NUVEX-476636 format. One record per residue (C-alpha): x, y, z; residue number from 1. Coordinates in nm, 2 decimals. Each point is the difference from the previous one (the first is absolute). Layout:
<pts>
((X, Y, Z), NUM)
...
</pts>
This chain:
<pts>
((0.69, -0.50, -1.76), 1)
((-0.27, -0.25, 0.06), 2)
((-0.10, 0.00, 0.37), 3)
((-0.24, -0.23, 0.19), 4)
((-0.16, 0.12, 0.32), 5)
((-0.17, -0.24, 0.24), 6)
((-0.21, 0.20, 0.24), 7)
((-0.20, 0.32, -0.08), 8)
((-0.01, 0.17, 0.34), 9)
((0.17, 0.32, 0.10), 10)
((0.35, -0.08, -0.12), 11)
((-0.11, -0.23, -0.29), 12)
((-0.24, 0.26, -0.14), 13)
((0.25, 0.28, 0.04), 14)
((0.27, -0.19, -0.18), 15)
((-0.24, -0.08, -0.28), 16)
((-0.08, 0.37, -0.04), 17)
((0.36, 0.11, 0.01), 18)
((0.15, -0.27, -0.21), 19)
((-0.26, 0.02, -0.28), 20)
((0.05, 0.38, -0.01), 21)
((0.37, -0.07, -0.05), 22)
((-0.07, -0.21, -0.31), 23)
((0.03, -0.35, 0.15), 24)
((-0.25, -0.27, -0.09), 25)
((-0.17, -0.11, 0.32), 26)
((-0.22, -0.30, 0.07), 27)
((-0.17, 0.00, 0.34), 28)
((-0.18, -0.27, 0.19), 29)
((-0.18, -0.04, 0.34), 30)
((-0.18, -0.27, 0.19), 31)
((-0.34, 0.11, -0.14), 32)
((0.07, -0.05, -0.36), 33)
((0.05, 0.23, -0.31), 34)
((-0.36, 0.13, -0.01), 35)
((0.06, 0.17, 0.34), 36)
((0.28, 0.20, -0.15), 37)
((-0.19, 0.16, -0.29), 38)
((-0.01, 0.35, 0.16), 39)
((0.38, -0.01, 0.07), 40)
((0.06, -0.12, -0.35), 41)
((-0.20, 0.29, -0.15), 42)
((0.19, 0.25, 0.22), 43)
((0.35, -0.13, -0.05), 44)
((0.01, -0.21, -0.32), 45)
((0.13, -0.30, 0.19), 46)
((-0.14, -0.33, -0.12), 47)
((-0.21, -0.20, 0.25), 48)
((0.10, -0.36, 0.01), 49)
((0.00, -0.31, 0.22), 50)
((0.26, -0.05, 0.27), 51)
((0.16, -0.28, -0.22), 52)
((0.01, 0.23, -0.30), 53)
((0.16, 0.28, 0.20), 54)
((0.28, -0.23, 0.12), 55)
((0.08, -0.09, -0.36), 56)
((-0.05, 0.34, -0.17), 57)
((0.30, 0.20, 0.11), 58)
((0.37, 0.04, 0.01), 59)
((-0.08, 0.12, 0.35), 60)
((-0.28, -0.14, 0.22), 61)
((-0.10, 0.20, 0.30), 62)
((-0.17, -0.18, 0.28), 63)
((-0.18, 0.25, 0.22), 64)
((-0.25, -0.18, 0.22), 65)
((-0.03, -0.04, 0.37), 66)
((0.23, -0.26, 0.15), 67)
((-0.29, -0.20, 0.13), 68)
((-0.11, -0.05, -0.37), 69)
((0.33, -0.12, -0.13), 70)
((-0.07, -0.37, 0.09), 71)
((-0.33, 0.03, -0.19), 72)
((0.18, 0.05, -0.33), 73)
((0.03, -0.31, -0.22), 74)
((0.30, -0.21, 0.11), 75)
((0.11, -0.03, -0.36), 76)
((-0.05, 0.37, -0.08), 77)
((0.36, 0.05, -0.12), 78)
((0.06, -0.34, -0.14), 79)
((0.14, 0.03, -0.35), 80)
((0.05, 0.37, 0.03), 81)
((0.35, 0.07, -0.13), 82)
((0.27, 0.06, 0.26), 83)
((0.08, 0.35, -0.14), 84)
((-0.35, 0.13, 0.09), 85)
((0.05, 0.21, 0.31), 86)
((-0.26, -0.05, 0.28), 87)
((-0.05, 0.29, 0.24), 88)
((-0.16, -0.02, 0.34), 89)
((-0.14, 0.32, 0.14), 90)
((-0.16, -0.15, 0.31), 91)
((0.03, 0.06, 0.37), 92)
((-0.10, -0.22, 0.29), 93)
((-0.27, 0.15, 0.23), 94)
((-0.09, -0.28, 0.24), 95)
((-0.22, 0.20, 0.23), 96)
((-0.16, 0.22, -0.25), 97)
((-0.07, -0.24, -0.29), 98)
((0.21, -0.31, -0.07), 99)
((-0.03, -0.21, 0.31), 100)
((0.29, -0.20, 0.13), 101)
((0.25, -0.15, -0.25), 102)
((0.23, -0.22, 0.20), 103)
((0.32, 0.01, -0.21), 104)
((-0.01, 0.38, 0.00), 105)
((-0.06, 0.01, 0.37), 106)
((0.30, -0.23, 0.04), 107)
((0.22, 0.25, -0.18), 108)
((-0.03, -0.08, -0.38), 109)
((0.00, 0.33, -0.18), 110)
((-0.35, 0.05, -0.15), 111)
((0.11, 0.01, -0.36), 112)
((0.22, -0.32, 0.05), 113)
((-0.32, -0.16, 0.12), 114)
((-0.18, 0.13, -0.31), 115)
((0.27, -0.14, -0.22), 116)
((-0.01, -0.34, 0.17), 117)
((-0.38, -0.01, -0.02), 118)
((0.00, 0.10, -0.37), 119)
((0.29, -0.23, -0.07), 120)
((0.15, 0.28, -0.20), 121)
((0.28, 0.26, 0.08), 122)
((-0.13, 0.35, 0.06), 123)
((0.12, 0.35, 0.03), 124)
((-0.14, 0.21, 0.29), 125)
((-0.09, 0.35, -0.10), 126)
((-0.28, 0.26, 0.02), 127)
((-0.09, -0.11, 0.35), 128)
((0.11, 0.30, 0.20), 129)
((-0.18, 0.28, -0.19), 130)
((-0.36, 0.12, 0.03), 131)
((-0.20, -0.06, -0.32), 132)
((-0.09, 0.37, -0.02), 133)
((0.36, 0.10, 0.02), 134)
((0.09, -0.26, -0.27), 135)
((-0.27, 0.16, -0.22), 136)
((0.09, 0.37, 0.06), 137)
((0.35, 0.05, 0.14), 138)
((0.23, -0.12, -0.28), 139)
((0.26, 0.25, -0.11), 140)
((0.26, 0.02, -0.28), 141)
((0.33, -0.16, 0.05), 142)
((0.23, 0.23, 0.20), 143)
((-0.28, 0.21, 0.14), 144)
((0.04, 0.11, 0.36), 145)
((-0.20, -0.21, 0.25), 146)
((-0.05, -0.29, -0.24), 147)
((-0.13, -0.29, 0.20), 148)
((0.20, -0.32, 0.01), 149)
((-0.14, -0.35, 0.01), 150)
((0.18, -0.31, 0.13), 151)
((0.03, -0.31, -0.23), 152)
((0.10, -0.33, 0.15), 153)
((0.07, -0.33, -0.18), 154)
((0.25, -0.27, -0.08), 155)
((0.03, 0.06, -0.37), 156)
((0.20, 0.31, -0.11), 157)
((-0.16, 0.01, -0.34), 158)
((-0.35, -0.02, 0.14), 159)
((0.07, 0.28, 0.24), 160)
((0.15, 0.22, -0.28), 161)
((-0.32, -0.04, -0.20), 162)
((-0.22, 0.10, 0.29), 163)
((0.23, 0.30, 0.08), 164)
((-0.03, 0.12, -0.36), 165)
((-0.38, -0.02, 0.03), 166)
((0.01, 0.19, 0.33), 167)
((0.21, 0.27, -0.18), 168)
((-0.26, 0.03, -0.27), 169)
((-0.26, 0.05, 0.26), 170)
((0.19, 0.29, 0.14), 171)
((0.18, -0.15, 0.30), 172)
((0.35, -0.11, 0.08), 173)
((0.04, -0.38, 0.04), 174)
((0.25, -0.11, 0.26), 175)
((0.14, -0.35, 0.02), 176)
((-0.09, -0.12, 0.35), 177)
((0.18, -0.33, -0.01), 178)
((-0.12, -0.36, -0.02), 179)
((-0.35, -0.12, 0.06), 180)
((0.11, -0.12, 0.34), 181)
((0.09, 0.36, 0.08), 182)
((-0.34, 0.13, -0.11), 183)
((-0.11, 0.01, 0.36), 184)
((0.18, 0.34, 0.00), 185)
((-0.29, 0.15, -0.20), 186)
((-0.29, -0.18, 0.18), 187)
((-0.27, 0.18, 0.20), 188)
((0.14, 0.16, 0.32), 189)
((0.35, 0.07, -0.14), 190)
((0.14, 0.35, -0.06), 191)
((-0.06, -0.01, -0.38), 192)
((-0.37, -0.11, 0.02), 193)
((-0.23, 0.28, -0.12), 194)
((0.25, 0.27, 0.05), 195)
((0.07, 0.14, -0.35), 196)
((0.38, 0.03, 0.05), 197)
((0.25, 0.11, -0.26), 198)
((0.29, -0.23, -0.10), 199)
((0.26, 0.09, 0.27), 200)
((-0.26, 0.00, 0.28), 201)
((-0.15, -0.33, -0.13), 202)
((0.34, -0.17, 0.01), 203)
((0.06, 0.12, 0.35), 204)
((-0.34, -0.12, 0.11), 205)
((0.05, -0.34, -0.15), 206)
((0.32, -0.03, 0.20), 207)
((-0.18, 0.10, 0.32), 208)
((-0.29, -0.25, -0.04), 209)
((-0.05, -0.25, 0.28), 210)
((-0.11, -0.35, -0.08), 211)
((-0.25, -0.05, 0.28), 212)
((-0.35, 0.11, -0.10), 213)
((-0.17, 0.27, 0.21), 214)
((-0.29, -0.14, 0.21), 215)
((-0.26, 0.14, -0.24), 216)
((0.14, -0.21, -0.28), 217)
((0.01, -0.33, 0.18), 218)
((-0.29, -0.25, 0.03), 219)
((-0.20, -0.01, 0.32), 220)
((-0.28, -0.22, 0.14), 221)
((-0.24, 0.26, -0.14), 222)
((0.15, -0.01, -0.36), 223)
((-0.24, -0.09, -0.28), 224)
((-0.04, -0.36, -0.11), 225)
((0.32, -0.16, -0.11), 226)
((0.10, 0.02, -0.36), 227)
((0.01, -0.32, -0.22), 228)
((0.28, -0.23, -0.06), 229)
((0.35, 0.10, 0.12), 230)
</pts>
């Protein structure tokens, strides 16, 4: 499969390593340009490209950048990209630690719904609740005891099925976590966040999630400078 990755941080770099090792053709971009990705390209075989090229080079495009950077992406980034191309959002909203205040999210819009609205493109939320090191090292064969399950939320069944298949290849069990408007169940501060649960426990934890964000994941007067548009 051809896969584009926008963002070369912990999750983006890990996915580039894992997916190229599985035989996928990966194109990866960041805000600093292809030259800055030369080392990662040598290590993984991923192709360093511009952000615009990454958005147009895959059957799946994974957006894995801080929420505060989403408004900085080109407004027409996905213009003309075929509808069947699946866009994945791996992001989390950290208002106090990194992103600043994003008003729609503070008012209750699930963070990935805000991402979709800002990108003007449907997204699937996945890979946001697992540590990058665990994504790199803890994959297991299908059916193995203790295999970690990852929630996948989105409005398009076909798109979610594609992402769940990729998750299975990576050594994890993908679990349909409902629509994008239900993706708050896997946001920071919920029972599934950074907990490495197996399928049954993950489903139980999704059902036990509370919509209100814990205090540490809400903006305060001391939060960093506000993110861009939105």
